[in-house]
N, C-alpha and C positions, 0 to 999 in steps of 0.2 A: 562533439564532445559528449561523453557519457553523462547521464544524469541519474539521480537517485531519488526515490520516494521513501521517506521515513514515516511510519505510522505507529501510533500507540492505539490499539483497538481494544475496546471494552464491549464484549458480546453479552447481551442480556438474554437472547433466545438462541442457544447453540444449535438446536435442531433445525430451525428455519434457516439459520445462517449456513449450516452445512449442506442442507438440501436445496435451498432456493437461490442462494447467492454464490457460494464458492465455485461450483463446477462451471457455471456460465461465465462468471467474471474472470476466472482463471483462463478460460479459452480466449477471451477478448484480450486479456493481459498479454498472452503469448503472441497474438496477432500484431500487437503494437511493439513487439520486441522486448517486452518486459521479462525480467528474470528474477525470481525470488532468490535473495542471497542469505537471508536469515529470517526465521520465524520462531520466536521464543517468548516464553513468559519467565524464563529463568535468567534474569540479568541482574547485575549488582550495580547500584548507583554508588560511585566512589565519592562524588562531590556534587553538591547542588541538588536540584529537584528535577525529576523528569515526570511526565504524566504517567498515570497508572495504565495498565493494560498490557496486551500482547504486543511485543515489539516486532515490527515487520519492516525489513529493508529490502527494496527491490531496485534493480538496475534497469535503465532504459537507454536506447541509443542516443537520446537527446532529451532536453527539458520539454521540447514541444511534443515529443512522442509520449512522455509521461502525462502531460496535461491533456493531450488528445485522447488517451486511454481513459483517464479518470473523469474528465468533464465532457467527453464526447457522447454522441447520441446512442452508440451501441451499448455503452455501460450505464447510461442514464436509468433505464428501468431497473437494473440490478442495484444501482446506488440508492434508488428509492426503497428497495427491500432492505438494504444495509442500514439505511437511516432509521428504519422502523425497529430493527433488532439489535442495533449496536450504536455506540458513539465512538468518536475517534478524534485524535489530534494528528494532523498530517502536514508534511512539508515536502516540497520538491526543490531540488537544488542540483547545480552542475558539479561535476567532480573537479578536483584540482588537476591542473596540468603541471607536468614536471619538466624541467629543462633537460634537453638532450645532452 
């Protein structure tokens, strides 16, 4: 079942993020079957409150693949970089199944 990772990212050091994190983390993301669906700072909250930051929505083949990507040993050194240059709110969840 497909799964999704929803992140609200607040980058404090854009240069380091773009140079040291993004290229390598993106390659690992693709290895785990991750696919970016939306990356934007231009969203409108219609009701309630959402965290501040860049909204990032990614699709994975499964919840396990998403967790293996984000929490796994290949991504860990880059997550350490990310944690130094940005803060985020992140959730992983399975997609809905529809009846046939």
